[in-house]
N, C-alpha and C positions, 0 to 999 in steps of 0.2 A: 455734897449726896452721891451728885452722875458721874462724877469728874470728866467734865465734856472742858473744855478752853475757849472754846468760843460758840459763840449763841447763830443761829439762825435767822440766816440772807433776809430780810421783806425782798427781790427778788425772788430766793424763793418761794415764801407766804403771794408773793400774787404774781410769781410762773402754776402751784397747783391751786388757787383758789378759782383761776380759769380756764381749769380743767382734772372737774369732779370726779367726769368714768375714769381719767386714764388711770389720778392717784387710788382708785376705788379697786382697781384693774390689780395695778400695782400693792398696793394692801393686800389682800393674798394673799397674793405671791410672793410677799416676807412674810408674814407670816408660815405659807408652806414649807421654806427653805426656814426659818426658825426652824420651827418642827424637826427637821430633815440634821441641823446641825446639831441640835439636845438627844439627836440617834446617832448619831453618827458618836455627840463624846463617851455618853452611855456603852454602845460600841467601842471605844476604845484605849476607856479605859477603868472595861468591867470587876476590872480587884479592887475599884476606888466605891465600896460601897454610896457611900455619904451622900459623894455623888451620882453615881444609881440612882438613887430614890429622890433625889430630886431634878435630875433629867428626865425619866421619869410626868416629873411633874409641872415640868415646864411640857415636855408634848403634847401632854395633853390641854392641856391651856392652849401652847400655840394655835394644835388642832379647832380643839372651837371656838377660839378665835378668825379664825381662817372659813369655818361653818356660817358666822355669821356675817364678815364680812359678802363670802361666797350669793349672801342672803339675802344682801344687801344689792349687790347686786341685781337680782334674780325681779327688786321687785321693783328696781329701777331698769326693768327689759336690759339692761346691760349683758350680750353674750359676755361669758369668762376664756378668756383666748391666752395664748401667747401672748407675752411682749417684749420688748426690749426692754433689758432690765438697763436701773442705774451701775454708770463703771466703782461705784463705790465700795461694795461687795471686796468687785475682786482686784480694789487697788492694795484691801485694808488687809487680806488674803495672805500676800507679797511677803507684809510684814511677820511675817508667821516661821518663825525661826526654825530649822531643819529635825534639832537634836534633842529629844529628851533633856531632861526636863525642862526646861523654859519649849519647848511645843507646843505642852497640853498648858502654861503657864498662856503662850501666848493665843492657842484656842481660845480661853476660853474672857480673858482681858480682852480679845477682837468681841467675842462678841458682847460680854460687858460692854463692848463702849458701842453696839450698835443701837441694841436694847436701851443706852442711854439716846440716842438722838434720835428714838423714834420716842424715846416720851418725849423729851421735847419738842418734838414736833405735833403729837400729840395732845401738847398743851394749848399748842401754839391753834392749832383746828380749832380745837373749843373752844378756844379764844375768839376767832375771827370769823367765824365759816359763818354766812346767814345763816344756812340752810339749820335750822334748831336739830333737827332728828340725827343728821352726822356732828353737829358738836356735841350734844349730846354721845351719842356715841362713842368717840375720841376720845368723853372728856369718864367715857367707864372705863379705856383703857387706860390712861395714864400709872395708875400705883400697877397694874399687875407691871409694866414694863416696867416699872421702881425696882419692883422684885426683881424680876431678874437680873436684869441687871447687879441688885447688889447680892445676889447667891453667886450669878457667874466670878464676882471679882475675889468672894469668901474663901470660893472651892481652889480659887492659884491657893491659896494660900498651904495648900491640901498639900503643895509639887511642890513650893518654893519656902524660906522664911518670907514673911510681911514686908519687911520692910524691902526686901530686893524686889516683888511684887507693886507694893505702891512706885519706889522704881523704873518700874520698867508701866506701870497703869501709864504714868504721867508719862513717859517714854511714848508711848503710844496713844497717849491721849493729845501728843502736840502734832503727830503726825496725821492721828481723821481728821484735826481741824481747819490741816488745810487739804489736807484730798475733799473737805465739805466744801470749801472755801473755795476750791475752782469750780462744783457749780457741775452741773449735766445741758447737757441741750431741752432732754427731755423732765418733765413733769415725773416727780416720782416721791416718795415716802424719804427718799435718800439724794436725790438729785443737786 
């Protein structure tokens, strides 16, 4: 369903469980970036009505999640501030083709893989966080992340035939698995 080719490591779980404040800060930034990415797709492909409608819904939902995470930060007296992002998103962006229509396909599939990885990791947080409030919060986000993933993959087929989209998704998922295996030295949603 999620098209991921690897599972998150125990290293990641240990890293973030020991740094919940940083994880929450990064999560807020991730939701903001996800809304921005959907908005960019809306502007780039305005002639695709189905895509525009779907991106509008995703932008609204991601901004709602952003507000929820910022609310959690405030409740925990954690000041929202800039932090160094993980290298995950930047590395995935280098895989995007520069020429259309493959650029549109790649942008959608990369966004879908990011949503899939978030979904997988939110399930891990739901199942392993000792803080039940946070565990329940992450569990509540699981379904929307999975739905966003499916939406991005479905929309890619508006630009290319579905067999080619599936093949490209497999290629990008293989690279995503390599990137996630490299990890990062900072505790992030995608470290």
